[in-house]
Backbone as ProteinMPNN parsed JSONL, in Angstrom:
{"seq_chain_A": "MTSTPLIPSEAFFTKGVGKHRNRLQSFELALRAAGIQACNLVKVSSILPPRCKLISKNQGLDKLRPGEITYCVLAEAGTNEPSRLVGAGIGLAVPAKGDRYGYIAEHHGYGMAEPKLADFVEDMAATMLATTLGIEFDPETAYDERKEIYHMSGKIVRTRACVQTAEGHKNGLWTTVIAAAVFLP", "coords_chain_A": {"N_chain_A": [[-29.515, 4.212, -20.292], [-28.384, 3.64, -17.108], [-25.466, 3.276, -15.172], [-24.198, 1.492, -12.369], [-22.077, 2.966, -10.051], [-18.72, 1.918, -9.54], [-17.652, 1.411, -6.572], [-15.51, 0.593, -4.07], [-16.291, -1.274, -1.105], [-14.886, -2.447, 0.875], [-11.5, -2.967, 2.028], [-8.198, -4.38, 2.092], [-4.862, -4.99, 3.341], [-1.824, -6.322, 2.069], [1.247, -8.184, 1.603], [4.384, -9.323, 0.141], [7.22, -11.461, -0.734], [9.237, -12.617, -3.382], [11.496, -14.93, -4.907], [13.474, -15.813, -7.65], [15.058, -17.165, -10.604], [14.112, -15.951, -12.888], [12.67, -12.807, -13.637], [9.834, -12.326, -13.942], [8.739, -14.641, -12.808], [9.648, -14.36, -10.246], [8.149, -12.147, -9.458], [5.588, -13.334, -9.589], [5.855, -15.201, -7.506], [6.055, -13.461, -5.354], [3.493, -12.372, -5.43], [2.103, -14.703, -4.79], [3.017, -15.138, -2.175], [1.762, -12.999, -1.005], [-0.819, -13.735, -1.372], [-2.48, -13.064, -3.502], [-2.225, -14.004, -6.081], [-3.968, -15.354, -7.795], [-5.685, -13.568, -8.899], [-6.845, -11.195, -11.346], [-5.163, -8.49, -11.499], [-5.751, -5.021, -11.286], [-4.268, -2.017, -11.425], [-4.875, 0.837, -9.495], [-5.273, 4.322, -8.583], [-4.874, 6.503, -5.767], [-7.025, 6.738, -3.827], [-8.941, 6.188, -0.946], [-12.116, 5.135, -0.678], [-14.98, 6.931, 0.709], [-16.354, 5.652, 3.731], [-15.294, 3.119, 3.304], [-14.547, 0.033, 4.505], [-11.882, -1.186, 6.432], [-10.477, -4.342, 6.447], [-9.175, -7.456, 7.758], [-6.278, -9.152, 6.38], [-6.7, -11.947, 6.076], [-9.522, -12.098, 6.142], [-10.072, -10.652, 3.822], [-8.731, -12.144, 1.79], [-10.263, -14.448, 1.842], [-12.529, -13.62, 0.535], [-11.911, -13.322, -2.109], [-12.016, -14.529, -5.494], [-10.71, -16.931, -7.773], [-9.403, -15.64, -10.796], [-10.859, -13.338, -10.725], [-11.454, -9.893, -11.489], [-9.553, -7.611, -9.92], [-9.151, -4.769, -8.087], [-6.453, -2.723, -7.07], [-4.075, -0.836, -5.119], [-0.83, -0.888, -5.862], [2.478, -1.482, -4.936], [5.638, -2.231, -6.154], [8.836, -3.693, -6.417], [11.993, -4.796, -7.665], [15.09, -6.658, -7.774], [18.167, -7.949, -9.082], [20.58, -7.81, -8.028], [23.034, -8.897, -5.846], [22.592, -8.648, -2.351], [21.453, -6.084, -2.466], [19.218, -3.808, -1.065], [15.794, -3.85, -1.345], [12.563, -2.346, -1.576], [9.01, -2.072, -0.985], [6.099, -0.242, -0.373], [2.968, 0.648, 1.187], [1.029, 3.314, 2.229], [-1.457, 4.707, 4.426], [-4.003, 7.08, 5.09], [-6.695, 8.014, 7.01], [-9.614, 9.926, 7.091], [-11.301, 11.694, 9.786], [-14.021, 12.171, 9.493], [-16.457, 10.095, 8.252], [-17.693, 10.422, 5.796], [-15.888, 11.477, 4.081], [-13.179, 11.091, 1.756], [-10.192, 9.077, 1.958], [-6.578, 8.791, 1.755], [-4.258, 6.793, -0.061], [-0.93, 5.922, -0.322], [1.767, 4.91, -2.383], [5.025, 3.477, -2.595], [8.057, 2.51, -4.071], [11.321, 1.245, -4.077], [14.854, 1.504, -3.386], [17.279, 0.666, -0.852], [16.074, 1.511, 1.559], [15.26, 0.848, 4.823], [12.736, -1.162, 6.54], [11.359, 0.256, 8.79], [11.868, 2.98, 8.155], [10.829, 3.147, 5.57], [8.134, 2.568, 6.114], [7.397, 4.824, 7.702], [7.794, 6.754, 5.704], [5.871, 6.177, 3.61], [3.527, 6.354, 5.06], [3.667, 8.99, 5.892], [3.517, 10.281, 3.371], [0.858, 9.651, 2.583], [-0.615, 10.784, 4.717], [0.128, 13.468, 4.494], [-0.885, 14.128, 1.95], [-3.634, 13.844, 2.485], [-3.922, 15.718, 4.565], [-3.434, 18.141, 3.227], [-5.696, 18.328, 1.584], [-7.667, 18.595, 3.468], [-7.226, 21.005, 4.604], [-5.467, 21.345, 6.749], [-3.126, 23.1, 8.511], [0.383, 23.147, 8.296], [3.949, 22.884, 8.587], [5.755, 21.824, 5.942], [8.432, 21.208, 6.119], [9.024, 20.283, 8.622], [9.779, 17.525, 10.835], [8.378, 14.241, 10.282], [7.245, 12.982, 12.571], [6.552, 15.169, 14.17], [4.733, 16.494, 12.484], [2.846, 14.48, 12.287], [1.735, 14.485, 14.81], [0.489, 16.991, 14.732], [-1.385, 16.516, 12.689], [-3.045, 14.548, 13.913], [-3.867, 15.944, 16.187], [-5.439, 17.875, 15.045], [-7.861, 16.714, 14.731], [-8.96, 15.96, 12.387], [-7.807, 13.909, 10.983], [-8.025, 10.591, 11.53], [-6.699, 8.155, 11.577], [-3.631, 6.554, 10.681], [-1.563, 4.366, 8.792], [0.76, 1.78, 7.756], [1.891, -0.591, 5.305], [4.488, -2.529, 4.597], [7.173, -4.036, 2.704], [10.367, -5.374, 2.656], [13.449, -6.621, 1.292], [16.605, -8.253, 0.931], [18.628, -8.444, -1.974], [19.098, -11.603, -3.536], [21.862, -13.679, -2.688], [23.104, -15.073, -4.78], [22.319, -13.776, -7.051], [19.693, -14.215, -7.92], [16.475, -13.057, -9.036], [14.872, -10.853, -6.879], [11.857, -9.955, -5.69], [9.666, -7.604, -4.26], [6.463, -6.866, -2.943], [3.755, -4.712, -2.012], [0.406, -4.167, -1.185], [-2.76, -2.516, -1.35], [-5.779, -3.849, -1.372], [-8.848, -3.761, -3.018], [-12.297, -4.463, -2.415], [-15.592, -5.269, -3.627]], "CA_chain_A": [[-29.097, 3.185, -19.363], [-27.48, 4.142, -16.082], [-24.636, 2.227, -14.592], [-23.889, 1.622, -10.953], [-20.655, 3.266, -9.888], [-17.904, 0.878, -8.914], [-17.01, 1.986, -5.388], [-15.219, -0.476, -3.112], [-16.867, -1.146, 0.238], [-13.902, -2.974, 1.812], [-10.115, -3.024, 1.552], [-7.244, -5.008, 3.005], [-3.459, -4.818, 2.989], [-1.052, -7.555, 1.996], [2.615, -7.979, 1.128], [5.071, -10.578, -0.114], [8.541, -11.509, -1.344], [9.479, -13.768, -4.247], [12.861, -15.045, -5.439], [13.547, -16.781, -8.748], [16.043, -16.732, -11.607], [13.415, -15.099, -13.853], [12.002, -11.683, -12.985], [8.391, -12.504, -13.904], [8.413, -15.685, -11.836], [9.897, -13.76, -8.941], [6.951, -11.343, -9.191], [4.518, -14.29, -9.319], [6.068, -15.755, -6.167], [5.709, -12.398, -4.4], [2.026, -12.35, -5.399], [1.678, -15.893, -4.041], [3.28, -14.89, -0.753], [0.745, -12.037, -0.578], [-2.117, -14.383, -1.477], [-3.319, -12.452, -4.545], [-1.74, -14.48, -7.366], [-5.03, -15.908, -8.648], [-6.558, -12.469, -9.33], [-6.43, -10.313, -12.432], [-4.976, -7.233, -10.782], [-5.843, -3.755, -12.009], [-3.713, -0.968, -10.569], [-5.623, 2.088, -9.416], [-4.526, 5.359, -7.869], [-4.635, 6.596, -4.334], [-8.155, 7.186, -3.007], [-9.725, 5.267, -0.131], [-13.473, 5.687, -0.747], [-15.685, 7.164, 1.977], [-17.01, 4.504, 4.36], [-14.676, 1.85, 2.912], [-14.137, -0.642, 5.737], [-10.63, -1.936, 6.392], [-10.627, -5.672, 7.031], [-7.901, -8.174, 7.87], [-5.817, -9.854, 5.188], [-7.384, -13.243, 5.98], [-10.92, -11.858, 5.747], [-10.063, -10.22, 2.429], [-8.361, -13.255, 0.917], [-11.403, -15.373, 1.805], [-13.576, -13.083, -0.342], [-11.449, -13.297, -3.503], [-12.252, -15.727, -6.309], [-9.721, -17.033, -8.86], [-9.741, -15.009, -12.065], [-11.62, -12.115, -10.482], [-10.829, -8.588, -11.72], [-9.323, -7.119, -8.566], [-8.519, -3.453, -8.084], [-5.524, -2.55, -5.951], [-2.942, 0.078, -5.178], [0.261, -1.859, -5.789], [3.872, -1.056, -4.981], [6.449, -3.394, -6.529], [10.224, -3.421, -6.775], [12.791, -6.001, -7.775], [16.515, -6.522, -8.062], [18.949, -9.181, -9.18], [21.887, -7.47, -7.476], [23.217, -9.485, -4.519], [22.599, -7.814, -1.138], [20.811, -4.776, -2.633], [17.969, -3.725, -0.317], [14.681, -3.426, -2.178], [11.384, -2.173, -0.725], [7.722, -1.624, -1.508], [5.249, 0.107, 0.758], [1.673, 1.301, 1.031], [0.644, 4.098, 3.398], [-2.87, 5.044, 4.46], [-4.485, 8.113, 6.008], [-8.152, 7.96, 7.041], [-10.176, 11.127, 7.718], [-12.193, 11.47, 10.918], [-15.397, 12.143, 8.998], [-16.653, 8.929, 7.407], [-18.195, 10.774, 4.467], [-14.768, 12.019, 3.309], [-12.265, 10.062, 1.263], [-8.844, 9.042, 2.493], [-5.503, 8.645, 0.777], [-3.32, 5.681, -0.031], [0.291, 6.28, -1.044], [2.649, 3.774, -2.611], [6.414, 3.799, -2.93], [8.929, 1.357, -4.304], [12.666, 1.742, -4.299], [16.029, 0.78, -2.921], [18.107, 1.19, 0.223], [15.319, 2.024, 2.691], [14.838, -0.206, 5.757], [11.283, -1.188, 6.762], [10.796, 1.345, 9.604], [11.95, 4.246, 7.423], [9.87, 3.043, 4.472], [6.794, 2.68, 6.704], [7.189, 6.246, 8.009], [7.758, 7.511, 4.456], [4.587, 6.026, 2.912], [2.493, 6.88, 5.959], [3.806, 10.442, 5.795], [2.978, 10.734, 2.075], [-0.601, 9.56, 2.611], [-1.125, 11.77, 5.676], [0.346, 14.81, 3.953], [-1.87, 14.337, 0.88], [-4.932, 14.055, 3.109], [-3.884, 16.974, 5.318], [-3.555, 19.292, 2.313], [-7.075, 18.425, 1.103], [-8.527, 18.948, 4.598], [-6.896, 22.356, 5.051], [-4.676, 21.347, 7.974], [-1.912, 23.895, 8.316], [1.588, 22.541, 8.839], [5.18, 23.216, 7.885], [6.215, 20.586, 5.317], [9.842, 20.986, 6.414], [9.209, 19.685, 9.943], [9.879, 16.065, 10.837], [7.081, 13.576, 10.194], [6.697, 12.753, 13.911], [5.935, 16.421, 14.602], [3.556, 16.712, 11.638], [1.87, 13.453, 12.636], [1.059, 14.994, 16.002], [-0.384, 18.073, 14.267], [-2.487, 15.886, 11.958], [-3.961, 13.907, 14.849], [-4.406, 16.986, 17.069], [-6.441, 18.645, 14.302], [-9.128, 16.003, 14.815], [-9.452, 15.704, 11.035], [-7.249, 12.639, 10.526], [-8.256, 9.689, 12.654], [-5.824, 6.983, 11.603], [-2.651, 6.334, 9.629], [-0.878, 3.078, 8.929], [1.589, 1.399, 6.613], [2.161, -2.0, 5.038], [5.728, -2.487, 3.812], [7.947, -5.267, 2.558], [11.719, -5.189, 2.144], [14.262, -7.838, 1.213], [17.92, -8.097, 0.304], [18.819, -9.229, -3.186], [19.635, -12.943, -3.3], [23.329, -13.7, -2.75], [23.562, -15.629, -6.057], [21.8, -12.994, -8.162], [18.312, -14.482, -8.328], [15.591, -11.901, -8.915], [14.159, -10.709, -5.619], [10.777, -8.992, -5.892], [8.822, -7.313, -3.101], [5.232, -6.137, -3.245], [2.824, -4.333, -0.959], [-0.816, -3.8, -1.889], [-4.066, -2.263, -0.746], [-6.682, -4.558, -2.279], [-10.233, -3.327, -2.867], [-13.38, -5.437, -2.605], [-16.876, -4.595, -3.89]], "C_chain_A": [[-28.118, 3.802, -18.367], [-26.697, 2.978, -15.5], [-24.4, 2.522, -13.118], [-22.408, 1.932, -10.806], [-19.936, 2.147, -9.138], [-17.122, 1.519, -7.771], [-16.775, 0.864, -4.387], [-15.843, -0.208, -1.744], [-15.899, -1.646, 1.313], [-12.523, -2.961, 1.169], [-9.277, -3.765, 2.582], [-5.837, -4.815, 2.459], [-2.765, -6.17, 2.991], [0.324, -7.241, 1.431], [3.263, -9.33, 0.876], [6.428, -10.386, -0.762], [8.614, -12.748, -2.216], [10.905, -13.746, -4.768], [12.895, -16.147, -6.485], [14.573, -16.27, -9.755], [15.433, -15.847, -12.687], [12.616, -14.023, -13.124], [10.493, -11.905, -12.86], [7.985, -13.56, -12.887], [8.673, -15.219, -10.407], [8.691, -12.914, -8.516], [5.771, -12.256, -8.832], [4.645, -14.876, -7.915], [5.778, -14.721, -5.077], [4.188, -12.275, -4.287], [1.487, -13.539, -4.608], [1.869, -15.691, -2.545], [2.245, -13.924, -0.173], [-0.665, -12.618, -0.644], [-3.014, -13.877, -2.585], [-2.93, -12.887, -5.952], [-2.835, -14.948, -8.309], [-5.983, -14.844, -9.168], [-5.973, -11.772, -10.547], [-6.364, -8.906, -11.845], [-5.041, -6.04, -11.726], [-5.346, -2.682, -11.044], [-4.573, 0.289, -10.658], [-4.809, 3.082, -8.6], [-4.862, 5.369, -6.389], [-5.798, 6.995, -3.446], [-8.8, 6.025, -2.26], [-11.14, 5.84, -0.103], [-14.061, 5.971, 0.634], [-16.363, 5.879, 2.438], [-16.473, 3.146, 3.906], [-14.082, 1.224, 4.171], [-12.822, -1.385, 5.52], [-10.831, -3.256, 7.124], [-9.256, -6.347, 7.068], [-7.548, -8.837, 6.538], [-6.569, -11.17, 5.014], [-8.837, -13.093, 5.573], [-10.984, -11.496, 4.265], [-9.749, -11.348, 1.467], [-9.503, -14.259, 0.786], [-12.486, -14.917, 0.829], [-13.18, -13.062, -1.815], [-11.758, -14.619, -4.196], [-11.227, -15.762, -7.431], [-10.249, -16.429, -10.161], [-10.482, -13.694, -11.932], [-10.796, -10.875, -10.869], [-10.75, -7.922, -10.355], [-8.546, -5.813, -8.622], [-7.622, -3.323, -6.859], [-4.583, -1.38, -6.208], [-1.749, -0.823, -4.908], [1.615, -1.162, -5.876], [4.701, -2.312, -5.226], [7.861, -2.939, -6.871], [10.98, -4.739, -6.821], [14.241, -5.693, -8.084], [17.11, -7.918, -8.283], [20.384, -8.919, -8.736], [22.022, -8.066, -6.076], [23.298, -8.418, -3.428], [21.963, -6.439, -1.301], [19.464, -4.804, -1.915], [16.887, -3.125, -1.199], [13.443, -3.33, -1.287], [10.173, -1.696, -1.49], [6.822, -1.344, -0.314], [3.982, 0.819, 0.349], [1.388, 2.039, 2.335], [-0.814, 4.495, 3.291], [-3.123, 6.157, 5.456], [-6.007, 8.169, 5.88], [-8.679, 9.222, 7.729], [-11.128, 10.776, 8.852], [-13.646, 11.374, 10.469], [-15.54, 11.024, 7.98], [-17.158, 9.222, 6.014], [-17.118, 11.389, 3.572], [-13.882, 10.879, 2.847], [-10.898, 10.188, 1.914], [-7.835, 8.882, 1.377], [-4.675, 7.403, 1.041], [-2.12, 6.115, -0.859], [1.142, 5.036, -1.218], [4.041, 4.274, -2.979], [7.172, 2.491, -3.123], [10.305, 1.893, -4.635], [13.713, 0.882, -3.622], [16.66, 1.474, -1.726], [17.38, 1.698, 1.452], [14.844, 0.852, 3.56], [13.34, -0.069, 6.059], [10.759, -0.048, 7.632], [10.796, 2.693, 8.865], [10.951, 4.26, 6.267], [8.448, 3.192, 4.985], [6.473, 4.126, 7.047], [7.014, 7.061, 6.732], [6.397, 7.413, 3.775], [3.425, 6.533, 3.766], [2.481, 8.403, 5.907], [3.219, 10.957, 4.484], [1.454, 10.732, 2.092], [-1.192, 10.631, 3.536], [-0.968, 13.186, 5.151], [-0.638, 15.112, 2.828], [-3.246, 14.615, 1.469], [-4.969, 15.395, 3.842], [-4.055, 18.184, 4.399], [-4.975, 19.431, 1.777], [-8.035, 18.841, 2.211], [-8.225, 20.339, 5.152], [-6.153, 22.415, 6.371], [-3.388, 22.105, 7.695], [-0.735, 23.236, 9.023], [2.77, 23.02, 8.017], [5.726, 21.931, 7.276], [7.678, 20.258, 5.595], [10.071, 20.363, 7.786], [9.245, 18.165, 9.819], [8.488, 15.445, 10.859], [6.462, 13.355, 11.567], [5.973, 13.995, 14.42], [4.667, 16.7, 13.793], [2.46, 15.718, 11.967], [1.057, 13.895, 13.849], [0.079, 16.109, 15.625], [-1.607, 17.494, 13.556], [-3.521, 15.301, 12.921], [-4.615, 14.922, 15.79], [-5.496, 17.798, 16.364], [-7.824, 18.009, 14.427], [-9.698, 15.65, 13.454], [-8.919, 14.406, 10.439], [-7.293, 11.679, 11.702], [-7.237, 8.558, 12.732], [-4.852, 7.02, 10.424], [-2.023, 4.97, 9.863], [-0.077, 2.805, 7.672], [1.689, -0.114, 6.529], [3.379, -2.013, 4.121], [6.406, -3.844, 3.771], [9.32, -4.903, 1.999], [12.401, -6.554, 2.085], [15.602, -7.482, 0.599], [17.981, -8.971, -0.929], [19.525, -10.537, -2.868], [21.147, -12.964, -3.532], [23.867, -14.235, -4.072], [22.94, -14.939, -7.268], [20.433, -13.399, -8.686], [17.515, -13.179, -8.235], [14.877, -11.975, -7.575], [13.135, -9.609, -5.82], [9.987, -8.85, -4.604], [7.579, -6.583, -3.585], [4.532, -5.774, -1.945], [1.585, -3.819, -1.686], [-1.953, -3.473, -0.928], [-5.061, -2.822, -1.752], [-8.116, -4.159, -1.972], [-11.21, -4.453, -3.167], [-14.69, -4.688, -2.821], [-17.746, -4.486, -2.646]], "O_chain_A": [[-27.13, 4.419, -18.765], [-27.198, 1.863, -15.36], [-24.406, 3.677, -12.693], [-21.57, 1.233, -11.376], [-20.486, 1.525, -8.229], [-16.058, 2.099, -7.984], [-17.727, 0.251, -3.905], [-15.912, 0.934, -1.288], [-16.048, -1.332, 2.494], [-12.385, -2.946, -0.054], [-9.59, -3.78, 3.772], [-5.643, -4.518, 1.28], [-3.072, -7.045, 3.801], [0.546, -6.176, 0.856], [2.767, -10.36, 1.333], [6.752, -9.311, -1.268], [8.113, -13.808, -1.84], [11.46, -12.682, -5.039], [12.418, -17.259, -6.257], [14.915, -15.087, -9.758], [16.144, -15.077, -13.332], [11.964, -14.298, -12.117], [9.929, -11.695, -11.786], [6.992, -13.39, -12.18], [7.99, -15.641, -9.474], [8.268, -12.959, -7.361], [5.04, -11.981, -7.88], [3.644, -15.03, -7.214], [5.307, -15.074, -3.996], [3.655, -12.096, -3.192], [0.53, -13.401, -3.847], [0.996, -16.029, -1.745], [1.892, -14.016, 1.003], [-1.596, -12.072, -0.052], [-4.196, -14.22, -2.62], [-3.27, -12.209, -6.921], [-2.636, -14.937, -9.524], [-6.982, -15.169, -9.809], [-4.759, -11.762, -10.751], [-7.38, -8.224, -11.713], [-4.465, -6.05, -12.814], [-5.931, -2.468, -9.982], [-4.945, 0.738, -11.742], [-3.791, 2.732, -8.004], [-5.114, 4.309, -5.816], [-5.564, 7.557, -2.376], [-9.16, 5.01, -2.857], [-11.349, 6.924, 0.441], [-13.687, 5.328, 1.615], [-16.882, 5.115, 1.625], [-17.134, 2.127, 4.106], [-13.22, 1.815, 4.822], [-12.669, -2.121, 4.546], [-11.292, -3.287, 8.265], [-8.297, -5.855, 6.474], [-8.411, -9.051, 5.687], [-7.029, -11.475, 3.914], [-9.338, -13.864, 4.754], [-11.854, -11.981, 3.541], [-10.416, -11.499, 0.444], [-9.685, -14.854, -0.276], [-13.273, -15.733, 0.349], [-14.022, -12.81, -2.678], [-11.761, -15.682, -3.574], [-10.901, -14.715, -7.992], [-11.385, -16.677, -10.566], [-10.709, -13.007, -12.928], [-9.594, -10.815, -10.609], [-11.774, -7.697, -9.71], [-7.428, -5.759, -9.136], [-7.977, -3.752, -5.761], [-4.332, -0.992, -7.349], [-1.663, -1.45, -3.852], [1.86, -0.358, -6.775], [4.488, -3.338, -4.579], [8.051, -1.92, -7.535], [10.647, -5.682, -6.104], [14.577, -4.62, -8.585], [16.626, -8.916, -7.749], [21.289, -9.701, -9.029], [21.205, -7.771, -5.204], [23.992, -7.413, -3.577], [21.936, -5.679, -0.333], [18.662, -5.713, -2.129], [17.044, -2.028, -1.734], [13.278, -4.122, -0.36], [10.285, -1.008, -2.505], [6.787, -2.117, 0.643], [3.921, 1.494, -0.679], [1.492, 1.462, 3.417], [-1.35, 4.609, 2.189], [-2.533, 6.182, 6.536], [-6.542, 8.348, 4.785], [-8.239, 9.553, 8.83], [-11.696, 9.684, 8.875], [-14.414, 10.578, 11.01], [-14.838, 10.999, 6.969], [-17.068, 8.369, 5.131], [-17.398, 11.778, 2.438], [-13.84, 9.822, 3.476], [-10.501, 11.264, 2.361], [-8.192, 8.841, 0.2], [-4.427, 7.015, 2.182], [-2.277, 6.619, -1.972], [1.231, 4.204, -0.315], [4.21, 5.334, -3.583], [6.943, 1.506, -2.421], [10.447, 2.866, -5.375], [13.494, -0.294, -3.328], [16.595, 2.696, -1.592], [18.021, 2.277, 2.328], [14.117, -0.024, 3.091], [12.751, 0.994, 5.863], [9.776, 0.582, 7.243], [9.829, 3.45, 8.949], [10.303, 5.276, 6.018], [7.635, 3.871, 4.359], [5.39, 4.611, 6.72], [6.177, 7.962, 6.683], [5.819, 8.433, 3.399], [2.455, 7.079, 3.241], [1.42, 9.027, 5.881], [2.501, 11.957, 4.479], [0.826, 11.7, 1.663], [-2.157, 11.304, 3.174], [-1.852, 14.019, 5.351], [-1.171, 16.219, 2.751], [-3.949, 15.516, 1.011], [-5.955, 16.126, 3.742], [-4.743, 19.141, 4.753], [-5.423, 20.552, 1.536], [-9.104, 19.383, 1.929], [-8.901, 20.799, 6.073], [-6.201, 23.438, 7.053], [-2.655, 21.786, 6.759], [-0.832, 22.824, 10.179], [2.611, 23.499, 6.894], [6.122, 21.029, 8.013], [8.118, 19.139, 5.331], [11.19, 19.954, 8.094], [8.796, 17.599, 8.822], [7.541, 16.033, 11.381], [5.252, 13.525, 11.717], [4.908, 13.892, 15.029], [3.646, 17.096, 14.355], [1.278, 16.059, 11.934], [-0.157, 13.7, 13.902], [-1.035, 16.159, 16.146], [-2.733, 17.931, 13.795], [-4.721, 15.528, 12.767], [-5.784, 14.774, 16.148], [-6.379, 18.347, 17.022], [-8.84, 18.683, 14.252], [-10.795, 15.1, 13.365], [-9.505, 13.862, 9.503], [-6.676, 11.921, 12.74], [-6.942, 8.057, 13.817], [-5.197, 7.453, 9.325], [-1.961, 4.485, 10.992], [-0.212, 3.496, 6.662], [1.589, -0.822, 7.531], [3.3, -1.553, 2.982], [6.242, -4.678, 4.661], [9.421, -4.207, 0.989], [11.981, -7.507, 2.742], [15.713, -6.521, -0.163], [17.462, -10.088, -0.944], [20.434, -10.58, -2.039], [21.646, -12.336, -4.466], [24.984, -13.888, -4.457], [23.02, -15.452, -8.384], [20.042, -12.981, -9.776], [17.85, -12.3, -7.442], [14.35, -13.018, -7.189], [13.494, -8.463, -6.088], [9.674, -9.838, -3.939], [7.637, -5.784, -4.519], [4.695, -6.438, -0.921], [1.7, -3.116, -2.69], [-2.086, -4.064, 0.143], [-5.167, -2.314, -2.868], [-8.554, -4.208, -0.823], [-10.983, -5.281, -4.049], [-14.887, -3.605, -2.27], [-18.85, -3.946, -2.71]]}, "name": "protein", "num_of_chains": 1, "seq": "MTSTPLIPSEAFFTKGVGKHRNRLQSFELALRAAGIQACNLVKVSSILPPRCKLISKNQGLDKLRPGEITYCVLAEAGTNEPSRLVGAGIGLAVPAKGDRYGYIAEHHGYGMAEPKLADFVEDMAATMLATTLGIEFDPETAYDERKEIYHMSGKIVRTRACVQTAEGHKNGLWTTVIAAAVFLP"}
């Protein structure tokens, strides 16, 4: 008996914030804000399949069914410390050749504002892809300079990021942030 490989044909990005006195409920509220609370999420690693089409969040959410096993790359972070900055981000790098796979990178942590977090996850994804494509670069140079090298090589066609940050609630409620790349069959 042969099985059909499970390779996603579409993906979308989403993000959310939740605040509640209980950590788990804070996470649930972040999932609700992202629109993926009714799915049974399965975390996967960092590969964007060849020819996987990126669609809008609304298009993707319309295709989900409650209770569905849903594969995603998920970044999640939470805090109950007042004013502590928490962040979760997903970065993407897509190769120019449609028959090659791309990379998705996730990061979750503290103290990084949205623009810096977006650059960080985008840089991680682009660097992972660049190393597999044989693009020569100095890893010590600034991301803006490397980004130019990546795009000039003609081997990386697109990069992007989806990030969510929030400050811990002033009264110590749990504050959870998520960012996800959600795969569809």
